[in-house]
Backbone bond lengths (Angstrom), bond angles and torsions (degrees), N, CA, C in turn:
res aa  C-N    CA-C-N  psi(-1)  N-CA   C-N-CA  omega(-1)  CA-C   N-CA-C  phi
1 M - - - 1.498 - - 1.548 109.07 -
2 K 1.365 117.22 -49.88 1.395 121.03 179.33 1.509 111.28 -62.24
3 L 1.280 119.02 -39.10 1.456 122.70 176.44 1.486 112.18 -60.75
4 K 1.340 118.02 -41.45 1.490 120.54 177.47 1.526 110.94 -64.11
5 I 1.280 117.52 -41.18 1.510 121.94 178.98 1.518 108.77 -61.21
6 I 1.316 117.96 -49.26 1.445 123.19 -178.87 1.558 109.74 -61.30
7 A 1.346 115.61 -43.76 1.485 116.66 178.80 1.508 112.02 -63.67
8 M 1.324 118.12 -39.59 1.480 122.11 179.52 1.525 110.65 -66.50
9 M 1.344 118.74 -39.69 1.450 122.25 176.58 1.507 111.28 -63.36
10 A 1.357 115.84 -43.44 1.464 119.04 -179.91 1.584 111.00 -64.60
11 A 1.314 114.42 -38.46 1.497 118.98 179.09 1.520 110.03 -65.84
12 L 1.287 118.26 -41.00 1.495 121.66 178.05 1.530 110.60 -66.42
13 F 1.304 116.23 -42.32 1.482 120.49 177.69 1.543 111.59 -57.38
14 F 1.326 115.77 -53.95 1.473 120.02 -177.61 1.521 113.37 -69.10
15 S 1.331 119.30 -32.77 1.448 120.02 175.70 1.506 111.23 -68.65
16 A 1.335 118.45 -39.14 1.496 119.90 179.40 1.494 110.12 -65.47
17 N 1.313 118.72 -38.30 1.450 120.74 -179.78 1.523 111.70 -71.95
18 A 1.291 118.48 -26.48 1.462 124.25 -179.29 1.549 109.66 -68.90
19 L 1.346 116.38 -22.51 1.458 119.94 -177.90 1.546 112.36 -84.69
20 A 1.294 118.09 -15.57 1.451 119.42 -176.59 1.489 111.28 -69.46
21 A 1.331 117.18 139.30 1.474 122.96 175.30 1.521 108.52 -64.30
22 I 1.321 113.19 144.43 1.456 119.34 -175.09 1.540 108.77 -106.17
23 Q 1.338 116.14 131.86 1.483 119.66 177.37 1.547 109.76 -72.21
24 I 1.346 116.83 132.28 1.442 120.05 177.52 1.537 108.80 -126.65
25 T 1.290 116.05 164.73 1.456 122.19 177.73 1.570 108.88 -92.50
26 E 1.331 116.09 168.93 1.468 119.91 177.37 1.547 108.96 -62.96
27 R 1.272 118.11 -40.77 1.509 120.59 -179.88 1.526 109.12 -62.13
28 Q 1.327 117.31 -44.54 1.478 119.13 178.59 1.535 112.50 -60.07
29 A 1.313 114.59 -43.06 1.486 119.79 179.72 1.515 110.87 -60.90
30 R 1.356 117.88 -42.42 1.439 121.59 179.42 1.510 111.39 -65.33
31 N 1.325 119.41 -33.68 1.426 122.25 -175.11 1.505 115.39 -89.13
32 M 1.308 116.64 -1.18 1.476 120.91 179.16 1.541 108.75 -97.83
33 D 1.298 114.58 111.25 1.499 119.96 -175.60 1.526 113.05 -72.80
34 D 1.295 115.70 -28.15 1.485 118.38 -171.06 1.500 113.42 -96.90
35 V 1.366 119.78 8.37 1.452 119.01 179.32 1.526 111.86 -89.66
36 Q 1.309 117.81 148.22 1.419 122.72 178.34 1.505 108.56 -124.99
37 S 1.318 116.92 128.11 1.468 121.05 179.90 1.544 108.77 -69.18
38 L 1.315 115.71 131.48 1.468 121.56 176.97 1.504 112.04 -100.52
39 G 1.320 118.88 -18.32 1.496 121.06 -179.61 1.491 109.68 139.35
40 V 1.318 115.30 -160.61 1.457 122.43 -178.01 1.501 107.04 -125.70
41 I 1.373 113.80 141.44 1.456 120.02 176.10 1.518 109.91 -115.65
42 Y 1.314 116.88 155.70 1.472 122.19 -176.94 1.528 106.67 -132.17
43 I 1.349 117.95 138.77 1.441 124.48 174.19 1.513 113.67 -133.03
44 N 1.305 118.48 162.79 1.451 124.25 168.27 1.520 104.80 -129.89
45 H 1.341 117.65 108.28 1.431 123.24 179.76 1.492 110.33 -144.91
46 T 1.356 113.31 173.82 1.498 118.20 173.16 1.518 107.02 -71.01
47 E 1.291 117.56 157.99 1.438 123.83 179.28 1.493 112.08 -54.08
48 H 1.319 115.13 -44.88 1.453 122.27 -176.95 1.560 113.27 -61.69
49 E 1.352 115.31 -33.55 1.435 119.14 -176.96 1.564 114.96 -99.34
50 A 1.319 115.98 -0.07 1.474 120.31 -174.17 1.520 112.90 -58.35
51 E 1.311 118.46 -52.17 1.487 120.17 -176.03 1.506 111.18 -65.94
52 Q 1.331 117.45 -39.99 1.450 122.29 179.56 1.568 107.45 -63.86
53 A 1.308 117.02 -42.33 1.467 121.01 -178.66 1.550 110.93 -65.46
54 L 1.330 114.96 -39.95 1.484 119.42 176.63 1.505 110.67 -62.78
55 S 1.290 116.21 -43.11 1.470 122.75 -179.35 1.578 108.34 -62.91
56 Q 1.264 115.90 -46.65 1.497 120.92 -177.45 1.546 109.53 -65.08
57 M 1.311 117.11 -44.17 1.433 122.38 178.55 1.523 111.73 -63.02
58 S 1.336 114.90 -38.61 1.449 120.14 177.26 1.512 112.42 -64.54
59 D 1.344 114.51 -42.36 1.468 120.96 174.85 1.573 108.64 -57.82
60 A 1.251 116.61 -48.25 1.467 120.00 -176.04 1.533 112.26 -58.53
61 Q 1.275 116.91 -29.49 1.468 121.55 179.44 1.493 113.48 -94.77
62 G 1.306 117.43 8.32 1.452 121.23 174.79 1.524 115.43 81.85
63 A 1.343 117.99 21.22 1.452 122.71 -177.97 1.481 109.46 -91.02
64 K 1.347 115.48 149.21 1.450 122.59 173.22 1.500 112.02 -96.88
65 Y 1.320 118.28 -25.27 1.456 123.02 -176.40 1.522 110.72 -136.31
66 F 1.283 117.94 153.55 1.456 122.68 172.19 1.511 108.50 -139.58
67 Q 1.314 115.68 148.44 1.463 124.12 178.39 1.501 107.12 -127.48
68 P 1.380 116.90 108.64 1.481 117.44 177.44 1.559 107.70 -64.33
69 I 1.359 114.57 133.85 1.451 118.42 178.32 1.505 114.74 -115.31
70 L 1.339 115.43 -16.80 1.421 120.16 179.35 1.500 110.76 -156.63
71 M 1.353 117.19 128.44 1.458 124.76 170.30 1.474 106.85 -128.25
72 H 1.309 116.13 117.44 1.466 121.97 -174.88 1.544 109.83 -127.27
73 E 1.309 115.66 124.81 1.450 121.36 178.49 1.522 107.88 -99.72
74 P 1.317 119.17 114.19 1.476 119.01 178.42 1.504 112.07 -60.08
75 E 1.306 116.37 165.06 1.504 120.27 -177.64 1.516 112.32 -67.28
76 T 1.345 117.82 -22.38 1.424 121.34 176.86 1.538 109.55 -88.46
77 N 1.308 116.35 179.63 1.508 119.89 179.50 1.538 110.07 -87.79
78 G 1.312 117.71 28.99 1.456 122.69 178.34 1.498 110.60 -73.88
79 P 1.325 116.05 -177.17 1.504 119.47 -178.24 1.537 111.62 -70.28
80 L 1.289 115.29 154.17 1.429 125.77 174.73 1.515 109.08 -69.57
81 R 1.303 118.23 135.94 1.470 121.08 173.60 1.475 108.52 -102.12
82 A 1.321 115.70 128.50 1.446 123.60 -177.03 1.518 110.87 -133.84
83 S 1.333 116.01 150.58 1.444 120.05 173.79 1.557 106.49 -139.82
84 A 1.338 113.06 157.39 1.479 117.88 178.48 1.509 110.06 -151.22
85 V 1.317 116.20 147.41 1.472 121.34 169.95 1.512 106.05 -83.08
86 I 1.299 116.36 135.83 1.486 119.69 177.90 1.529 110.87 -113.72
87 Y 1.309 113.69 145.14 1.444 121.68 -173.02 1.541 111.62 -130.42
88 R 1.301 114.92 149.68 1.445 121.12 177.08 1.527 107.24 -109.49
């Protein structure tokens, strides 16, 4: 019984991680024949949370991959502005 529960928990963990959008570089995006650009997303977050927020927003829009194209920190201590191209 315990083994079944552990196996189910592991399966849920790995399947949840499989759904997360993957960060790719510009070179990787150019070399992938089967990707389709879905558009550009924009966020305002702290630097620590920016990549995670880009990944989550990409997931929400049905993307498998995202490529950060701009991360800009304003002169004040406000949130980091970031944008990414998203791909299916």
